[in-house]
C-alpha positions as CSV (number, residue, x, y, z in Angstrom):
1,M,106.9,105.0,84.1
2,H,108.8,107.4,86.1
3,V,106.5,108.1,89.8
4,M,107.3,110.6,92.0
5,V,106.4,111.0,95.7
6,L,106.6,114.6,97.4
7,G,106.0,113.9,100.6
8,G,107.3,110.7,100.9
9,A,108.4,110.2,104.7
10,G,104.9,111.4,105.7
11,M,102.2,108.6,106.7
12,I,100.0,108.5,103.4
13,G,102.9,108.9,101.4
14,R,104.7,105.6,103.0
15,K,101.3,103.9,103.0
16,L,101.0,104.9,99.1
17,V,104.6,103.3,98.6
18,E,104.0,100.1,100.3
19,R,101.2,99.6,97.9
20,L,103.0,100.3,95.1
21,A,105.4,98.2,96.5
22,R,103.0,95.3,96.7
23,E,100.9,95.9,93.6
24,P,103.6,97.3,91.0
25,G,100.9,97.5,88.3
26,V,98.0,99.5,90.2
27,L,99.0,102.4,88.3
28,G,98.1,100.8,85.1
29,G,101.8,100.0,84.1
30,S,105.4,98.7,85.4
31,I,107.4,101.7,87.4
32,E,110.1,102.1,85.9
33,R,111.7,104.5,88.4
34,L,110.2,105.9,91.9
35,T,111.5,109.2,93.4
36,L,110.5,110.2,97.0
37,V,111.1,113.6,98.3
38,D,110.6,115.3,101.7
39,A,112.1,117.7,104.2
40,F,112.9,114.0,106.0
41,Q,114.2,110.8,104.7
42,P,111.8,108.9,103.0
43,P,111.7,105.1,103.9
44,V,112.2,103.1,100.3
45,P,110.7,99.8,100.6
46,E,113.1,96.6,99.8
47,A,110.6,95.5,97.1
48,L,111.5,99.2,95.0
49,Q,115.4,99.3,96.1
50,S,117.0,98.9,92.7
51,I,114.7,101.5,91.4
52,S,114.3,104.2,93.7
53,T,115.8,107.1,94.6
54,A,115.1,108.7,98.3
55,M,116.2,112.7,98.5
56,T,115.7,115.3,101.5
57,A,114.1,118.9,99.8
58,D,112.8,121.9,100.2
59,L,110.3,122.7,97.4
60,S,110.2,126.4,98.8
61,Q,113.9,126.9,98.4
62,N,115.6,128.4,95.2
63,G,116.2,125.8,93.0
64,V,115.1,122.5,94.5
65,A,112.0,122.6,92.5
66,E,113.6,123.0,89.2
67,K,116.1,120.5,90.0
68,V,113.4,118.0,91.2
69,I,111.3,118.7,87.7
70,A,114.3,118.1,85.8
71,L,113.9,114.6,86.6
72,R,110.3,114.5,84.7
73,P,108.6,112.1,86.5
74,D,105.1,110.7,84.6
75,I,103.4,110.8,88.1
76,I,103.4,113.4,90.7
77,F,101.9,112.7,94.1
78,H,102.2,116.2,96.0
79,L,101.5,114.8,99.5
80,A,104.0,117.5,100.8
81,A,102.4,119.9,103.7
82,V,103.0,121.7,107.0
83,V,99.7,120.0,108.7
84,S,97.2,122.2,110.2
85,G,97.8,123.2,113.3
86,E,101.5,123.7,112.7
87,A,100.5,126.2,109.6
88,E,98.0,127.9,112.1
89,A,100.8,128.2,114.9
90,D,103.4,129.3,112.7
91,F,102.3,131.5,109.6
92,D,105.6,132.1,107.9
93,K,106.2,128.5,107.8
94,G,103.2,127.6,106.7
95,Y,102.7,129.5,103.7
96,S,106.8,129.1,102.7
97,V,106.3,125.1,102.4
98,N,102.6,124.9,101.4
99,L,102.1,127.7,98.8
100,D,105.6,128.6,98.2
101,G,106.9,125.4,97.6
102,S,103.4,124.2,95.5
103,R,103.7,127.7,93.5
104,A,107.6,126.5,93.1
105,L,106.3,123.0,91.6
106,F,103.8,124.1,88.9
107,E,106.5,126.6,87.8
108,A,109.0,124.3,87.7
109,I,106.5,121.9,85.6
110,R,106.0,124.5,82.9
111,Q,109.2,125.6,82.7
112,Q,110.2,122.0,81.8
113,G,107.1,121.8,79.2
114,Q,108.8,125.1,77.6
115,N,111.7,123.0,76.6
116,A,110.2,119.9,75.3
117,D,106.9,118.1,75.3
118,Y,106.4,117.1,79.0
119,V,102.4,117.2,80.8
120,P,102.7,115.0,83.7
121,R,99.9,113.7,85.7
122,V,99.6,116.2,89.1
123,V,97.5,114.7,92.0
124,F,97.4,116.9,94.9
125,A,96.8,116.4,98.6
126,S,93.7,118.9,99.1
127,S,91.6,118.9,102.4
128,I,88.1,119.9,103.7
129,A,89.8,122.8,105.5
130,V,89.1,124.6,102.6
131,F,85.7,125.2,103.1
132,G,84.9,127.5,106.1
133,T,81.5,128.5,108.0
134,P,78.7,129.3,107.8
135,F,77.6,125.4,106.2
136,P,73.9,124.1,105.1
137,E,73.4,120.7,107.0
138,V,75.1,118.7,104.1
139,I,77.4,120.5,101.5
140,P,77.4,120.0,98.3
141,G,80.7,119.1,96.4
142,E,80.9,122.7,94.7
143,F,80.3,124.5,97.9
144,F,82.2,127.9,97.9
145,T,85.5,127.8,99.4
146,T,85.7,130.6,102.3
147,P,88.8,129.1,104.6
148,L,88.6,130.1,108.3
149,T,92.7,128.4,108.7
150,S,95.9,129.4,106.9
151,Y,96.0,125.6,106.5
152,G,92.9,126.0,104.2
153,T,93.5,129.0,102.6
154,Q,97.0,127.9,101.6
155,K,95.2,124.6,100.4
156,A,92.3,127.0,98.5
157,I,94.9,128.5,96.6
158,I,96.8,126.0,95.5
159,E,93.8,124.0,94.1
160,L,92.9,127.3,92.4
161,L,96.4,127.5,90.4
162,L,96.2,123.6,90.0
163,A,92.9,124.2,88.3
164,D,94.3,127.2,85.7
165,Y,97.3,125.3,85.0
166,S,95.8,122.2,84.0
167,R,93.2,124.4,82.3
168,R,95.8,125.8,80.2
169,G,97.6,122.2,79.7
170,I,100.4,122.7,81.4
171,F,99.8,119.6,83.7
172,D,96.7,117.0,84.1
173,G,96.2,118.0,87.8
174,I,93.4,116.7,90.0
175,G,93.2,117.9,93.3
176,I,91.9,115.4,96.1
177,R,90.1,117.3,99.2
178,L,91.0,114.4,101.9
179,P,88.4,113.7,104.8
180,T,90.1,113.8,108.1
181,I,92.2,110.4,107.9
182,C,91.6,108.3,110.7
183,V,92.8,106.3,112.5
184,R,96.1,107.7,111.8
185,P,99.3,105.4,112.8
186,G,102.7,106.2,114.4
187,A,103.0,109.1,117.0
188,P,100.8,111.9,117.7
189,N,101.8,115.0,115.4
190,K,100.5,118.9,115.0
191,A,97.9,118.4,113.0
192,A,94.4,120.2,114.7
193,S,92.6,117.1,114.0
194,G,95.1,114.5,115.7
195,F,93.0,113.9,118.7
196,F,90.2,112.1,116.2
197,S,93.1,109.8,116.0
198,N,94.5,109.4,119.2
199,I,91.3,108.9,121.0
200,L,91.4,105.3,118.9
201,R,95.2,104.6,118.4
202,E,96.5,105.2,121.9
203,P,93.3,102.6,124.0
204,L,93.9,100.1,121.5
205,V,97.2,99.2,122.5
206,G,96.6,100.3,126.2
207,K,97.8,104.1,126.3
208,E,96.0,107.2,127.9
209,A,94.4,109.7,124.6
210,V,93.9,113.0,125.6
211,L,90.2,114.2,124.1
212,P,90.0,117.7,123.5
213,V,86.6,118.6,122.5
214,S,83.0,117.8,123.1
215,E,81.5,113.9,122.4
216,N,78.9,115.8,120.4
217,V,81.6,117.4,117.8
218,R,80.9,116.0,114.1
219,H,83.4,115.4,111.1
220,W,84.2,113.6,108.3
221,F,86.3,110.7,107.9
222,A,88.1,108.1,105.9
223,S,90.6,105.6,106.7
224,P,94.7,106.0,105.5
225,R,93.7,102.7,103.5
226,S,90.6,104.7,101.4
227,A,93.0,107.4,101.1
228,V,95.7,105.5,99.3
229,N,93.0,104.2,97.5
230,F,91.8,108.1,96.6
231,F,95.0,108.9,95.1
232,I,96.0,105.7,93.2
233,H,92.2,106.1,91.6
234,A,93.1,109.7,90.8
235,A,96.1,109.3,89.2
236,T,94.8,106.3,86.2
237,I,91.1,108.1,86.0
238,D,90.8,109.7,82.3
239,T,90.8,113.7,83.8
240,A,88.4,114.1,80.6
241,A,85.6,112.4,82.4
242,V,86.5,115.1,85.5
243,G,86.2,117.9,83.5
244,P,87.3,121.4,83.9
245,R,86.4,121.2,87.8
246,R,89.9,119.8,88.9
247,N,89.0,119.4,92.7
248,L,87.2,116.7,94.1
249,T,85.6,116.4,97.4
250,M,86.1,112.8,98.3
251,P,83.5,110.5,99.9
252,G,83.9,110.1,103.5
253,L,82.1,108.9,106.6
254,S,80.1,111.9,108.5
255,A,80.5,110.8,112.6
256,L,79.6,112.2,115.9
257,V,83.2,112.2,118.7
258,G,80.9,109.3,120.5
259,E,79.8,107.5,117.9
260,E,84.0,107.0,117.3
261,I,84.2,106.5,120.8
262,E,81.0,103.9,121.2
263,A,82.7,101.7,118.0
264,L,86.1,101.5,120.4
265,R,83.9,100.2,123.5
266,R,82.4,98.0,120.7
267,V,85.8,96.4,119.4
268,A,88.1,96.9,122.6
269,G,85.9,97.2,125.3
270,D,85.1,99.6,128.4
271,K,88.7,99.5,129.5
272,A,89.6,100.8,126.7
273,V,87.6,103.8,126.6
274,A,88.4,104.6,130.5
275,L,92.1,105.6,128.7
276,I,90.4,108.7,127.0
277,K,91.2,111.6,129.3
278,R,88.7,115.0,128.8
279,E,90.4,118.1,128.8
280,T,89.3,121.1,126.6
281,D,91.7,123.0,124.7
282,P,89.6,126.3,123.6
283,V,92.4,126.7,120.7
284,I,91.6,123.4,119.0
285,E,87.8,123.6,120.1
286,K,87.8,126.8,117.7
287,I,89.2,125.6,115.0
288,V,87.6,122.4,114.5
289,A,84.2,124.4,114.9
290,G,85.2,125.9,111.7
291,W,85.5,122.4,109.3
292,P,82.4,121.3,107.6
293,T,81.0,118.3,108.7
294,Q,79.1,116.1,106.6
295,F,79.3,116.6,102.5
296,D,77.6,115.4,99.2
297,A,80.1,113.6,97.4
298,S,78.2,112.1,95.0
299,R,80.4,113.5,92.3
300,A,83.7,111.6,93.5
301,E,81.4,108.6,94.0
302,A,79.6,108.8,90.4
303,L,83.7,109.1,89.2
304,G,84.6,105.9,91.5
305,F,86.2,107.1,94.5
306,Q,84.8,105.2,97.5
307,A,85.4,105.3,101.3
308,E,84.1,103.3,104.5
309,K,80.0,103.5,105.7
310,D,80.9,103.2,109.5
311,F,83.5,103.5,111.8
312,D,83.6,100.0,113.2
313,Q,85.2,99.8,109.1
314,I,87.7,101.9,110.0
315,L,88.5,100.5,113.3
316,Q,88.8,97.3,111.4
317,A,91.3,98.9,109.0
318,H,93.3,99.9,111.6
319,I,93.5,97.1,113.3
320,E,94.1,94.9,109.7
321,D,96.9,97.2,108.6
322,E,99.0,98.3,111.7
323,L,98.5,95.8,114.5
324,G,98.6,92.6,113.1
325,G,94.6,91.9,113.2
326,R,95.2,91.9,117.2
327,I,94.0,94.5,119.9
328,A,95.8,95.1,123.2
């Protein structure tokens, strides 16, 4: 089995590859080849060094997608993207990387399939940003997609392409609409949703963090551990059970920012909570106000996808996976 991870230098890409290194049979067979692609050099775990190739590439550039797909991977995890805040700030970059790169990838697969019998499984990282207000109290999985950001628009277009290319048998695709992934490890990034993680991750190691919105903001969350599980399950699921509607809203936890903070207080105490500084940011407030807050993910749950049930579980996963089971 040849596995390719596009976006292998990103947080979810790294964690996915680490999981493959720990459990090489988790995709239902032995991994004979692993190819990691990103705009930055992706790291390769020592356990997979002998079968891995890591390369830097931009799929939106002429000929790059064709070169990558000429390797004919069996499973393609398409995680590569410009994040929400950056896609909103840089219109050209967002559409080039997120939309043009994905279309080039899909077309490269189509061209490769015309020359040989080649129909790979493509697992695409979509987002709940494909939805836009006004929302019902609980958003059904088939709620119409009317995104209110460039990032959400780009993801929604790719979802449509993925469904159509799958319908035509060009590849076997499944789109995973991720909740906001929290707590994200590493340094803060340009995602508009980054503060959801920052206000937990930084205080847990004794650092200050900025909260740019009200504690009454509600959102939809899952841990990085759950995100990796989503992708692995999507790579191995029988897509006949999924049917023609190939884009799925993942299970998650609907919670207020204030509930995040109270979970932090239970785990790390008042001193950790005191490190959160309130500094309102109207730009972030406007973006977040257009995001959905609670979903009916029963369709994905019926297909075997699962996520955390409370923020204590999300915090515990972060402490175990990133902090060695200890907090400051």
